[in-house]
VEXDREN-2710 file (C-alpha; in Angstrom, 1 decimal):
% VEXDREN-2710
k/r/px/py/pz
1/MET/74.4/91.6/143.9
2/THR/77.0/93.4/141.9
3/PHE/79.4/95.5/143.4
4/GLN/81.3/98.6/141.6
5/GLN/85.1/99.5/142.0
6/GLY/84.9/102.0/144.9
7/THR/81.6/101.5/146.3
8/THR/81.2/101.5/149.9
9/ALA/79.4/98.2/149.9
10/GLU/82.0/97.0/148.1
11/ARG/84.9/98.3/150.6
12/ALA/82.8/96.9/153.5
13/THR/82.9/93.5/152.0
14/GLN/86.6/93.4/151.2
15/ALA/87.1/94.5/154.7
16/GLU/85.1/91.8/156.1
17/ALA/86.5/89.2/153.4
18/THR/90.2/89.8/154.4
19/LYS/88.6/90.1/158.4
20/THR/87.3/86.3/157.9
21/VAL/90.6/84.5/157.2
22/PRO/93.3/86.6/159.2
23/PRO/97.1/85.8/158.3
24/VAL/98.5/83.2/159.4
25/THR/101.9/83.3/158.0
26/GLY/105.7/84.7/159.1
27/THR/108.1/83.1/160.4
28/GLY/107.2/82.6/164.0
29/THR/103.6/83.7/163.7
30/ASN/101.2/81.7/165.4
31/GLY/103.9/79.5/166.4
32/PHE/105.0/78.5/162.8
33/ALA/108.3/78.4/161.6
34/ALA/107.7/79.1/158.0
35/PRO/104.7/80.8/156.1
36/LEU/101.6/78.1/155.3
37/ARG/101.1/78.1/151.6
38/SER/97.1/77.4/151.9
39/ARG/97.4/81.3/152.9
40/GLU/97.3/81.6/149.0
41/VAL/94.1/79.7/148.6
42/VAL/92.4/81.1/151.2
43/GLU/93.5/84.8/152.4
44/GLY/92.4/87.9/151.3
45/PHE/89.6/89.6/149.9
46/HIS/90.2/87.9/146.2
47/ARG/90.5/84.7/148.1
48/ALA/86.5/85.2/148.6
49/PRO/85.3/83.0/145.6
50/HIS/88.1/79.9/146.8
51/ARG/86.3/80.6/150.5
52/SER/83.0/79.7/148.8
53/LEU/84.0/76.6/147.3
54/PHE/85.3/75.5/150.4
55/LYS/82.2/76.7/152.6
56/ALA/80.0/74.4/149.5
57/MET/81.5/71.5/151.3
58/GLY/81.2/72.4/154.9
59/TYR/84.4/74.0/155.7
60/THR/84.0/76.5/158.0
61/ASP/86.0/80.0/159.0
62/GLU/88.0/78.5/161.9
63/GLU/89.3/75.4/159.8
64/LEU/90.2/77.6/157.2
65/ARG/92.8/79.7/159.3
66/ARG/94.3/76.3/160.1
67/PRO/96.9/74.6/158.2
68/LEU/95.1/72.7/155.3
69/ILE/96.7/68.7/155.8
70/GLY/96.2/67.0/152.7
71/VAL/95.5/63.0/154.1
72/MET/95.7/60.8/151.0
73/ASN/93.5/57.7/151.3
74/SER/94.5/55.1/148.8
75/ARG/91.0/53.1/149.8
76/ASN/89.3/51.1/147.5
77/GLU/87.3/47.6/147.3
78/ILE/89.7/46.2/144.9
79/ILE/93.2/45.3/147.1
80/PRO/92.6/43.3/150.6
81/GLY/95.1/46.2/151.9
82/HIS/92.9/49.2/151.3
83/VAL/89.7/47.9/151.8
84/HIS/89.7/49.4/155.7
85/LEU/91.6/52.5/154.8
86/ASP/88.7/54.3/155.6
87/ASN/89.1/53.8/159.3
88/ILE/92.5/54.6/159.2
89/ALA/91.9/58.0/157.3
90/ARG/89.2/58.7/159.6
91/ALA/91.6/58.3/162.8
92/VAL/94.4/60.3/161.2
93/CYS/92.0/63.1/160.5
94/ASP/91.0/63.0/164.1
95/GLY/94.4/63.0/165.0
96/ILE/95.2/66.4/162.5
97/ARG/92.1/68.0/164.1
98/MET/93.2/67.4/167.7
99/ALA/96.4/69.0/166.7
100/GLY/95.0/72.6/165.3
101/GLY/95.1/71.6/161.7
102/THR/92.3/71.1/159.2
103/PRO/92.4/67.5/157.2
104/ILE/91.5/67.5/153.5
105/GLN/91.2/63.8/152.1
106/PHE/91.8/63.0/148.3
107/GLY/92.5/59.6/146.9
108/VAL/94.5/58.0/144.3
109/ILE/94.4/54.5/142.1
110/GLY/95.9/51.0/143.2
111/VAL/96.4/47.7/141.5
112/ASP/96.2/44.2/143.5
113/ASP/99.4/42.5/142.3
114/GLY/98.3/39.2/143.4
115/ILE/94.9/40.0/141.4
116/ALA/96.6/41.3/138.9
117/MET/99.0/38.6/138.5
118/GLY/99.6/36.1/135.5
119/HIS/97.8/37.5/132.8
120/ARG/98.4/41.2/130.9
121/GLY/96.6/43.4/133.9
122/MET/100.2/42.9/135.7
123/ARG/101.8/45.4/133.0
124/PHE/100.1/48.0/134.7
125/SER/101.2/47.4/138.2
126/LEU/104.9/49.4/137.8
127/PRO/103.5/52.1/135.8
128/SER/100.9/52.9/138.6
129/ARG/104.0/53.8/140.4
130/GLU/104.4/56.8/138.3
131/LEU/100.7/57.8/138.4
132/ILE/100.3/57.8/142.2
133/ALA/103.2/60.1/142.4
134/ASP/101.9/62.2/139.6
135/SER/98.2/62.5/141.0
136/ILE/99.2/63.2/144.4
137/GLU/101.4/66.3/143.3
138/THR/98.9/67.2/141.4
139/VAL/96.5/67.9/144.0
140/THR/98.6/69.3/146.8
141/GLU/100.3/72.0/144.6
142/ALA/97.1/72.9/142.7
143/HIS/96.1/73.3/146.3
144/GLN/98.7/74.6/148.0
145/LEU/98.4/72.0/150.8
146/ASP/100.7/72.6/153.7
147/GLY/101.4/69.3/155.0
148/LEU/100.8/65.5/153.8
149/VAL/99.6/62.5/155.5
150/LEU/99.9/59.5/153.1
151/ILE/98.1/56.3/153.9
152/PRO/99.3/53.5/151.5
153/ASN/99.6/49.9/152.3
154/CYS/100.3/47.4/149.1
155/ASP/102.0/46.7/145.9
156/LYS/102.9/50.0/144.2
157/ILE/100.9/52.4/146.3
158/THR/103.6/52.4/149.0
159/PRO/106.6/53.2/146.7
160/GLY/104.6/55.6/144.4
161/MET/103.3/57.8/147.7
162/LEU/107.0/58.1/148.8
163/MET/108.3/59.0/145.5
164/ALA/105.8/62.1/145.8
165/ALA/107.1/63.0/149.2
166/ALA/110.7/62.9/148.2
167/ARG/109.5/65.2/145.2
168/LEU/107.3/67.7/146.6
169/ASN/109.1/68.0/149.9
170/LEU/106.3/69.3/152.6
171/PRO/105.8/67.8/156.1
172/THR/104.9/64.5/155.7
173/VAL/104.1/61.6/157.6
174/VAL/103.2/58.3/156.4
175/VAL/100.7/55.5/157.9
176/SER/100.2/52.3/156.0
177/GLY/97.2/50.3/156.7
178/GLY/99.4/47.3/158.2
179/PRO/100.3/43.6/157.6
180/MET/97.4/41.2/157.3
181/MET/97.7/38.0/159.6
182/ALA/98.7/34.6/158.9
183/GLY/96.7/32.0/157.7
184/ASN/96.2/28.5/159.5
185/VAL/95.6/25.1/158.0
186/TYR/95.7/22.4/161.0
187/GLY/98.6/23.9/162.5
188/ARG/100.6/25.5/159.9
189/ALA/101.0/28.8/159.4
190/VAL/100.0/29.9/155.1
191/ASN/99.7/32.8/153.2
192/LEU/99.3/33.8/149.6
193/ALA/102.5/32.9/148.4
194/THR/101.2/29.2/149.7
195/VAL/98.1/29.7/147.8
196/PHE/100.2/29.9/144.5
197/GLU/103.0/27.1/145.3
198/GLY/99.8/25.3/145.7
199/VAL/98.8/25.9/142.2
200/GLY/101.9/23.9/141.0
201/ALA/101.9/21.3/143.5
202/PHE/98.4/20.5/142.4
203/GLN/99.6/20.5/138.6
204/ALA/102.1/18.2/139.7
205/GLY/99.8/15.6/141.9
206/ARG/101.4/16.6/145.0
207/ILE/97.9/17.3/146.6
208/THR/94.5/17.1/146.3
209/ALA/91.7/19.7/144.8
210/GLU/90.2/19.7/148.0
211/GLU/93.5/21.1/149.9
212/LEU/94.0/23.4/147.3
213/PHE/90.5/24.6/147.7
214/GLU/91.3/25.1/152.2
215/LEU/94.5/26.9/150.9
216/GLU/92.8/29.3/149.2
217/GLU/90.2/29.8/151.9
218/ALA/92.4/30.2/154.9
219/ALA/95.4/31.6/153.5
220/CYS/94.3/35.9/153.6
221/PRO/92.3/35.2/157.2
222/THR/91.7/39.4/157.8
223/CYS/92.4/42.7/155.6
224/GLY/95.7/43.8/155.2
225/SER/98.9/43.8/153.1
226/CYS/100.0/40.3/152.7
227/SER/101.6/38.7/155.7
228/GLY/105.2/37.4/154.6
229/MET/108.1/39.6/153.9
230/PHE/106.4/40.3/150.8
231/THR/106.9/43.8/148.7
232/ALA/104.0/45.8/150.3
233/ASN/105.6/45.1/154.0
234/SER/108.7/45.3/152.8
235/MET/108.0/49.0/151.7
236/ASN/105.9/49.8/155.1
237/CYS/108.9/48.3/156.8
238/LEU/111.7/50.2/154.7
239/THR/109.3/53.7/155.5
240/GLU/109.4/53.4/159.0
241/ALA/113.4/52.5/158.6
242/ILE/113.9/55.5/156.5
243/GLY/112.4/57.8/158.9
244/LEU/108.9/58.8/157.3
245/GLY/107.2/56.3/159.3
246/LEU/106.2/56.1/163.0
247/PRO/107.6/53.3/165.0
248/GLY/105.1/50.5/164.6
249/ASN/104.1/51.6/161.1
250/GLY/105.6/48.6/159.7
251/THR/104.6/45.4/161.9
252/ILE/101.6/46.9/164.1
253/PRO/98.2/44.1/162.2
254/ALA/95.8/45.6/160.0
255/VAL/93.4/44.3/163.2
256/GLU/95.0/45.6/166.0
257/ALA/93.4/49.0/167.7
258/ALA/97.3/50.0/168.2
259/ARG/96.8/50.8/164.4
260/LEU/94.2/53.3/164.7
261/ARG/95.9/54.5/167.7
262/LEU/99.6/54.9/165.2
263/ALA/97.2/56.8/162.7
264/LYS/95.6/59.4/165.4
265/GLN/99.5/59.7/166.2
266/ALA/100.4/60.4/162.6
267/GLY/97.6/62.9/162.4
268/MET/99.1/64.9/165.6
269/GLN/103.0/64.7/164.6
270/VAL/102.3/66.3/161.2
271/MET/101.3/69.4/162.8
272/GLU/104.2/69.2/164.5
273/LEU/106.2/68.9/161.3
274/VAL/104.7/72.0/159.8
275/ARG/104.8/74.1/163.1
276/ARG/108.6/73.1/163.3
277/GLY/109.2/73.4/159.1
278/LEU/110.6/69.8/159.2
279/ARG/110.0/68.6/155.6
280/ALA/110.4/65.1/154.1
281/ARG/114.0/65.5/152.1
282/ASP/115.1/66.8/155.8
283/ILE/114.3/63.5/156.5
284/LEU/115.3/61.5/153.4
285/THR/119.0/62.0/153.6
286/GLU/121.9/59.9/151.8
287/ALA/122.3/58.2/155.8
288/ALA/118.6/57.5/156.4
289/PHE/118.9/55.8/152.8
290/ARG/121.7/53.6/153.8
291/ASN/120.0/53.0/157.4
292/ALA/117.1/51.5/155.1
293/LEU/119.3/49.5/153.0
294/ALA/121.1/47.9/156.1
295/VAL/117.3/46.9/157.4
296/ASP/116.2/45.5/154.0
297/MET/119.6/43.5/154.1
298/ALA/118.7/41.8/157.7
299/LEU/115.2/41.4/156.9
300/GLY/115.5/39.9/153.4
301/CYS/113.3/42.3/152.0
302/SER/111.6/42.0/148.3
303/THR/114.0/42.5/145.0
304/ASN/111.5/45.1/144.5
305/THR/112.8/47.3/147.3
306/VAL/115.6/47.8/144.8
307/LEU/113.3/49.4/141.9
308/HIS/111.5/51.5/144.7
309/LEU/114.6/52.8/146.8
310/LEU/116.4/53.6/143.5
311/ALA/113.2/55.8/142.6
312/ILE/112.8/57.6/145.4
313/ALA/116.0/58.6/145.5
314/HIS/115.7/59.9/142.4
315/GLU/113.1/61.6/143.7
316/ALA/115.1/63.5/146.4
317/GLY/117.8/64.3/144.2
318/LEU/120.2/61.2/145.1
319/GLY/120.1/59.2/142.6
320/ASP/123.8/59.4/141.7
321/VAL/124.9/58.3/145.2
322/ILE/121.9/55.8/145.9
323/THR/122.8/53.1/143.4
324/LEU/123.2/49.4/142.4
325/ASP/127.0/49.5/143.4
326/LEU/125.8/50.7/147.0
327/ILE/122.8/48.4/147.8
328/ASP/125.4/45.6/147.0
329/GLU/128.2/47.0/149.3
330/VAL/125.6/47.4/152.0
331/SER/124.3/43.9/151.3
332/ARG/127.9/42.7/151.5
333/CYS/128.5/43.8/155.0
334/THR/125.3/43.8/156.8
335/PRO/124.0/40.3/158.6
336/GLN/120.7/38.9/157.4
337/LEU/118.8/38.6/161.1
338/CYS/115.3/37.5/159.9
339/LYS/113.8/34.5/157.9
340/LEU/110.2/35.9/157.2
341/ALA/107.9/34.1/154.7
342/PRO/108.7/33.3/152.0
343/ALA/112.5/32.7/153.1
344/GLY/111.4/30.9/156.3
345/PRO/108.6/30.4/158.8
346/HIS/108.0/33.7/160.3
347/HIS/105.2/36.2/159.2
348/ILE/105.2/40.0/160.1
349/GLN/102.6/39.5/163.0
350/ASP/105.7/37.8/164.5
351/LEU/108.5/40.0/163.9
352/HIS/106.3/42.7/165.2
353/GLN/105.6/40.4/168.8
354/ALA/109.6/40.5/168.3
355/GLY/110.0/44.2/168.7
356/GLY/109.1/45.1/165.2
357/ILE/111.6/47.2/162.8
358/GLN/112.9/49.0/166.0
359/ALA/114.1/46.0/167.3
360/VAL/116.2/45.4/164.1
361/LEU/117.1/49.2/164.1
362/ALA/118.7/48.3/167.6
363/GLU/120.8/45.3/167.0
364/LEU/121.8/46.9/163.7
365/LEU/123.2/50.0/165.9
366/ARG/124.4/47.6/168.4
367/GLY/126.5/46.2/165.5
368/GLY/127.6/49.2/163.8
369/HIS/125.2/48.8/160.5
370/ILE/123.5/52.1/161.0
371/ASP/123.9/55.9/161.6
372/GLY/121.7/56.6/164.9
373/SER/121.9/60.5/164.0
374/VAL/119.3/59.9/161.3
375/LEU/116.3/62.6/162.2
376/THR/112.9/60.9/162.0
377/VAL/109.4/62.2/161.7
378/THR/108.9/61.7/165.5
379/GLY/111.2/64.7/165.4
380/ARG/113.9/62.6/167.2
381/THR/116.6/61.0/165.9
382/VAL/116.9/57.2/165.3
383/ALA/119.0/56.9/168.2
384/GLU/116.6/58.9/170.4
385/ASN/113.9/56.8/169.0
386/LEU/115.5/53.5/170.6
387/ALA/116.6/54.9/173.9
388/ALA/112.5/55.8/174.6
389/ALA/111.7/52.2/173.4
390/GLU/114.5/50.1/175.2
391/ARG/112.8/48.3/177.8
392/ARG/109.7/47.6/175.5
393/ILE/112.5/46.3/172.8
394/LEU/114.2/44.1/175.2
395/ARG/110.9/42.7/177.0
396/ALA/109.7/41.8/173.2
397/ARG/113.0/40.0/172.3
398/ALA/113.1/38.0/175.0
399/TRP/109.5/36.9/174.5
400/ARG/109.9/36.4/171.0
401/SER/114.2/35.5/170.7
402/ASP/113.1/33.1/167.4
403/VAL/112.6/36.1/165.1
404/ILE/115.5/38.3/165.1
405/ARG/118.9/36.6/165.5
406/PRO/121.6/38.6/167.5
407/ILE/124.2/40.2/165.5
408/GLU/126.4/38.0/167.0
409/GLU/124.5/34.9/165.0
410/PRO/123.0/36.3/161.9
411/HIS/121.6/33.8/159.1
412/SER/123.8/34.9/157.1
413/PRO/126.8/37.2/157.3
414/GLU/125.4/38.8/154.1
415/GLY/122.4/40.3/153.6
416/GLY/119.0/38.9/152.0
417/LEU/119.7/40.8/148.3
418/ALA/122.5/40.9/145.8
419/VAL/123.4/42.3/142.5
420/LEU/124.8/40.3/139.6
421/ARG/126.9/41.3/136.7
422/GLY/128.7/39.5/134.0
423/ASN/128.4/39.8/130.3
424/LEU/124.7/38.2/130.6
425/ALA/124.0/41.8/133.1
426/PRO/126.2/44.0/132.1
427/ASP/124.2/46.7/134.2
428/GLY/123.3/44.1/136.9
429/ALA/120.6/41.9/137.6
430/VAL/119.4/41.5/141.3
431/VAL/118.4/38.2/143.1
432/LYS/116.8/37.6/147.0
433/GLN/120.0/35.7/147.8
434/GLY/118.3/34.8/151.1
435/ALA/115.5/32.7/149.3
436/VAL/117.6/30.6/147.4
437/ASP/118.2/27.2/148.5
438/PRO/121.9/26.8/149.3
439/ALA/122.3/24.2/146.4
440/MET/121.4/26.4/144.0
441/LEU/124.0/29.5/145.0
442/ARG/126.0/28.3/142.5
443/HIS/124.7/26.5/139.1
444/ARG/125.5/25.9/135.5
445/GLY/123.0/24.8/133.2
446/PRO/121.4/25.1/129.8
447/ALA/119.2/27.5/128.5
448/ARG/115.6/27.5/128.0
449/VAL/114.4/30.8/126.1
450/PHE/110.6/32.2/126.4
451/ASP/110.1/35.6/125.0
452/SER/107.0/36.1/127.1
453/GLU/105.5/35.1/130.5
454/GLU/102.9/33.4/129.0
455/ASP/105.1/31.1/126.7
456/ALA/107.3/30.2/129.9
457/ALA/104.2/29.3/132.1
458/ALA/103.0/26.8/129.0
459/ALA/106.3/25.2/129.3
460/ILE/106.4/24.8/133.1
461/ARG/102.6/23.2/133.0
462/GLN/103.5/21.1/130.3
463/GLY/106.5/19.7/132.0
464/ARG/109.0/20.8/129.5
465/ILE/111.2/22.5/132.2
466/ARG/113.8/19.8/133.4
467/PRO/116.2/19.7/136.6
468/GLY/119.3/21.6/135.6
469/ASP/117.2/24.0/133.2
470/VAL/118.1/27.6/133.4
471/VAL/114.4/29.5/132.1
472/VAL/115.1/33.1/130.5
473/ILE/112.2/34.6/129.9
474/ARG/112.7/37.9/128.1
475/TYR/110.8/41.0/126.8
476/GLU/109.7/41.6/130.0
477/GLY/111.5/44.5/130.7
478/PRO/110.1/48.0/131.7
479/ARG/110.1/48.8/127.9
480/GLY/109.4/45.7/126.5
481/GLY/106.9/44.5/128.4
482/PRO/106.0/47.0/128.9
483/GLY/105.7/47.4/132.4
484/MET/107.9/44.8/133.9
485/ARG/105.9/42.2/135.2
486/GLU/106.0/40.4/138.4
487/MET/106.4/36.5/138.0
488/LEU/105.4/35.1/140.6
489/ALA/103.1/32.2/139.4
490/ILE/105.6/30.9/137.7
491/THR/108.2/30.9/140.5
492/ALA/105.2/29.9/142.8
493/ALA/104.8/26.8/140.1
494/LEU/108.5/25.6/139.9
495/ALA/108.6/26.1/144.0
496/GLY/105.0/24.0/144.2
497/MET/106.6/21.4/142.0
498/GLY/110.1/20.9/143.8
499/LEU/111.9/22.4/141.3
500/ASP/113.0/25.3/143.0
501/ARG/115.9/23.4/144.3
502/GLU/116.9/22.6/140.7
503/VAL/116.0/24.8/138.5
504/ALA/117.0/29.0/138.0
505/LEU/115.1/31.7/136.4
506/ILE/116.5/34.7/134.7
507/THR/114.3/37.4/133.2
508/ASP/114.8/41.5/132.4
509/GLY/111.2/41.7/134.3
510/ARG/110.5/41.1/138.0
511/PHE/109.5/39.1/140.6
512/SER/107.0/39.0/143.7
513/GLY/108.4/39.5/146.9
514/ALA/106.7/36.1/147.8
515/THR/109.5/34.5/145.2
516/ARG/111.7/32.4/146.4
517/GLY/114.3/30.2/144.2
518/ALA/117.2/31.2/142.2
519/SER/114.7/33.7/140.7
520/ILE/117.2/36.5/139.3
521/GLY/115.3/39.6/137.7
522/HIS/115.7/43.1/136.6
523/VAL/118.9/42.0/134.5
524/SER/120.2/45.2/132.4
525/PRO/120.1/46.1/129.7
526/GLU/116.8/44.8/129.0
527/ALA/116.3/42.5/125.4
528/ALA/114.0/45.1/124.0
529/ALA/117.0/47.6/124.6
530/GLY/119.4/44.9/122.5
531/GLY/120.7/43.6/125.9
532/PRO/122.8/40.4/125.9
533/ILE/119.6/38.7/127.3
534/ALA/118.0/39.0/123.5
535/LEU/121.0/37.2/122.0
536/VAL/120.5/33.7/124.3
537/GLU/120.1/31.1/122.4
538/ASP/118.0/27.4/123.9
539/GLY/121.1/25.3/124.8
540/ASP/123.4/28.0/125.8
541/GLU/125.2/27.1/129.1
542/ILE/124.4/30.0/131.9
543/GLU/126.5/30.3/134.6
544/ILE/125.5/31.6/137.7
545/ASP/127.3/32.3/140.6
546/ILE/125.7/34.3/143.6
547/PRO/128.4/34.5/146.3
548/GLY/130.8/35.8/143.6
549/ARG/128.1/38.4/142.1
550/ARG/128.3/36.7/138.8
551/LEU/125.8/36.2/135.7
552/GLU/127.6/34.9/132.5
553/LEU/126.8/33.4/129.2
554/ARG/129.3/31.0/128.2
555/VAL/129.0/31.6/124.5
556/PRO/132.3/32.5/122.5
557/PRO/132.4/36.9/122.0
558/ASP/132.5/36.0/118.3
559/GLU/129.2/33.7/118.2
560/LEU/127.7/36.8/120.4
561/ALA/128.8/39.3/117.9
562/ARG/127.7/37.6/114.8
563/ARG/124.2/37.2/116.7
564/ARG/124.3/41.1/117.5
565/GLU/124.5/41.9/114.1
566/ARG/121.2/39.2/113.3
567/TRP/119.1/41.1/116.2
568/GLN/116.4/43.1/115.1
569/PRO/114.4/45.1/117.6
570/ARG/110.7/43.7/118.4
571/PRO/107.9/45.7/117.5
572/PRO/106.0/47.0/120.6
573/ARG/103.4/45.1/122.2
574/GLU/101.5/48.5/122.9
575/THR/100.2/51.1/120.6
576/ARG/97.9/53.0/122.5
577/GLY/97.2/54.0/125.7
578/TYR/98.9/54.5/128.8
579/LEU/101.4/51.7/128.5
580/ALA/102.5/52.8/125.2
581/ARG/103.6/56.5/126.3
582/TYR/104.9/54.4/129.6
583/ALA/107.4/52.2/127.1
584/ARG/108.5/55.1/125.3
585/ALA/109.4/57.3/128.5
586/VAL/110.6/54.3/130.8
587/THR/114.2/54.3/131.9
588/SER/116.3/50.4/132.9
589/ALA/115.7/48.6/135.8
590/ASN/119.4/49.6/137.5
591/THR/117.9/53.3/137.5
592/GLY/114.8/52.3/139.3
593/ALA/112.4/52.2/136.4
594/VAL/111.8/56.3/136.0
595/LEU/110.2/58.1/133.8
596/MET/112.4/60.5/131.1
597/GLY/112.1/64.2/131.5
END
């Protein structure tokens, strides 16, 4: 039917359309502190076509009267930490509905770093972080959603979602899919890193093919993010520490019913944030980042957390205060309280039994290392959350007293990460010092230089790396890679061969959270930008002093100047597609490898 302007039929239709979805805006209106963005999409006679499209999907008028909450479900069938996320998303949606909202699911891509490891595929992992943030921004803004529940778990999905939360600044709760349980081989706890190291051990003749197969079969026994304090679990724990995840987000195992209950609570809580008008950047303050960094150091998290926290801070407008210098400052004054795989014997399930991130926060608060007044998505402060959970935390700590050390008896007086500088890394480099053998905290040795991960891997397989060497892998930075590949296959091979106590590794690329040993990454400026790492030659002496925070190339300045005159930029590895565009826009690792513009 066609209506003409001013007809009785049109006026009746307009009145009915307006009545269908009455206004739900204005301070205090219907209990909401601020206008709902979604009213722009579904309210008024002129939005009848929009409502019609919603109704094509089965939405009712009552659902459209409620706040529209985006549920970002990153479920897929290529990442074990994400294969079960439909169950988590269903629980989140139940929680939103129980609290009076309308959940709207959408999805984004993901890369499994373990499966992408050691080949060209890893070049796409870090760049996927930007795609994830951009896609969430695109869907949320295009449809003017009122709030978000973000459901990540692994690798770059969690930081990408946190970047989007900071950028969009809406009421937001993050609930991860939870960690995998550790595997078991004849009473020995094993994990994915054990398998990577098993490859090196097999190549060195230290284990048999049958033993390697047993590791392969047992190391990843359930869905979830890999069971050690690798990058995925590091970021999920820090999401809780920074205040955007509910207590338990970082450590409740993926296979426990408590994870589903947490997801329902996340759905209900986002509605409370919408009612109060409490947005992401109200929580992502400088003090919250400092708290997260303190937890990072106490846990001995992945070096990748440095890249990601810098990038999230950039999106939150705090890039000028959350810097490498601040990260090292926090590390120097925060004791390491936990030794989780790969640095020690415990896994995330053990940390959960010991009270989880809330227990770590409680110990840090007792020692004066965090700010208890910081607001969280519970609507309460950190100190209020801890007071409410005090009895449970104390019981858990008493039961598993081996996992989280008291503040007076830490594993180390400094945190798990360190930022190094020197003539080889003027803008900084990062090492997981909590996972370095004490004998390698200070080291001098000859450089063995490789211009790609593949060349270094071949040298290791062929037995060309000797005790005392300093392996230098360059042109693997954000621009030069492009994509700044993780190099777990290389570090694990060295560890499996028993060389992690005798060989150091330096790169402008990065490492998996599963890496251990004297593995120094994020060297900035990178080789592709003409950084000093591009000037290193075979046999040059390199000095590493992790306690002194120094990384030095022992070559006379006049010789380095001559090499600089001869140096020529390498042609780009990628000339088409996303990686080529990424290489042209990405910034240095010391600024979080964010995109310009």
